[in-house]
Structure formats: structure tokens, C-alpha cells
C-alpha positions in Angstrom: -15.0 -22.8 -15.9 -11.9 -22.4 -13.8 -9.7 -19.3 -14.2 -6.2 -19.4 -12.7 -5.4 -15.8 -11.9 -1.7 -16.4 -11.2 1.0 -19.0 -11.2 1.2 -21.0 -7.9 4.7 -19.5 -7.2 3.2 -15.9 -7.2 0.5 -16.2 -4.6 -1.7 -13.2 -4.2 -4.6 -12.5 -1.9 -7.7 -11.0 -3.5 -10.3 -8.8 -1.9 -13.7 -7.5 -3.2 -14.6 -7.1 -6.8 -16.5 -4.9 -9.2 -17.6 -5.8 -12.8 -16.9 -4.0 -16.0 -19.9 -3.5 -18.4 -18.5 -6.2 -20.6 -18.3 -8.8 -17.8 -14.7 -8.6 -16.8 -14.1 -9.0 -13.1 -11.9 -6.4 -11.4 -10.5 -7.6 -8.1 -8.7 -5.7 -5.4 -5.3 -7.4 -5.0 -3.6 -7.5 -1.6 0.2 -7.6 -1.2 0.7 -6.1 -4.7 -1.4 -3.0 -4.3 -3.5 -3.0 -7.4 -6.4 -4.4 -9.4 -6.4 -7.8 -11.0 -8.6 -7.9 -14.1 -10.0 -11.3 -15.2 -11.7 -11.8 -18.6 -14.1 -14.7 -18.2 -14.3 -15.2 -22.0 -10.6 -15.9 -22.3 -9.5 -16.8 -18.8 -6.7 -14.2 -19.1 -5.8 -12.0 -16.2 -4.0 -8.6 -16.2 -2.9 -6.4 -13.4 -3.2 -2.6 -12.9 -1.1 -1.2 -10.1 -2.5 1.4 -7.8 0.4 3.3 -6.3 0.6 4.3 -2.6 -0.3 1.1 -0.7 0.0 -2.6 -0.9 -3.7 -3.3 -0.2 -6.3 -2.2 -2.7 -9.8 -3.1 -1.4 -13.5 -2.2 -1.8 -13.7 -1.6 -5.5 -16.4 0.3 -7.3 -16.9 2.3 -10.5 -18.0 6.0 -10.7 -17.5 9.2 -12.5 -18.6 10.2 -16.0 -19.5 7.1 -17.9 -18.5 4.9 -14.9 -14.8 5.1 -16.2 -13.2 5.8 -12.8 -12.2 2.9 -10.6 -12.4 3.8 -6.9 -10.8 1.7 -4.2 -9.7 2.0 -0.6 -6.1 1.6 0.4 -6.4 -0.2 3.7 -2.9 0.4 5.1 -2.8 4.1 4.1 -6.5 4.6 5.2 -7.6 6.5 2.1 -9.8 6.3 -1.0 -8.2 6.6 -4.4 -9.7 7.0 -7.9 -7.9 6.1 -11.1 -9.1 6.6 -14.7 -10.3 3.3 -16.1 -10.1 2.3 -19.8 -13.5 0.7 -20.0 -16.9 1.5 -18.3 -17.8 -0.4 -15.2 -21.1 -1.3 -13.7 -22.9 0.4 -10.9 -23.3 -1.7 -7.8 -26.1 -4.3 -8.2 -26.2 -3.8 -12.0 -25.9 -6.9 -14.2 -23.7 -7.1 -17.3 -25.3 -7.1 -20.8 -25.6 -10.5 -22.4 
């Protein structure tokens, strides 16, 4: 299956990913400063801005119920955490089928 994340006229660079418990892929999005969320079941993609920097990288989930998305902001040189609407997976954990 091929998922197009964006129209060709809106080129984005992607960096690192983490998975949600339901299988959605969350990808650090460079140049826009946020997280692109791709649903493999529908092929639809959404975007969650992460204010403060144009380069969100190195995603992972943590906090109670794994409902906090953590990322680094590579230009600002800091880690940020934002509340996330769905639980993520721990690193190296596989989604339920």
C-alpha cells in the first residue's frame, strides 16, 4: 500500500517515527515543526503542530498510559512533551492485531 502524506506542491521532510497502539504512525515533520499522523487503514494523514521550532525529531511516547508524545526540537536544542489523544507504544512494542 502506498500512502501519500502530502500533495507534491507542499513538500515536507520527515524524521523518525513512533507508533500509536492502534497502528497509526506518528512522524516528526521537519520545516513545519510538528508531527504528521498517518492512518494505515485509511491512508489519511493529519498534522499536529509542536510550537517553538521548525524541526520536530526523535519521537517517543511516555507518561501515564503512554499518552504524552515527546520529541526533540533540533534547532532549539530542547525536548518537549505534549498531551496526546491516543496511547502510543513503548519503543520496540508491536501494535495489537
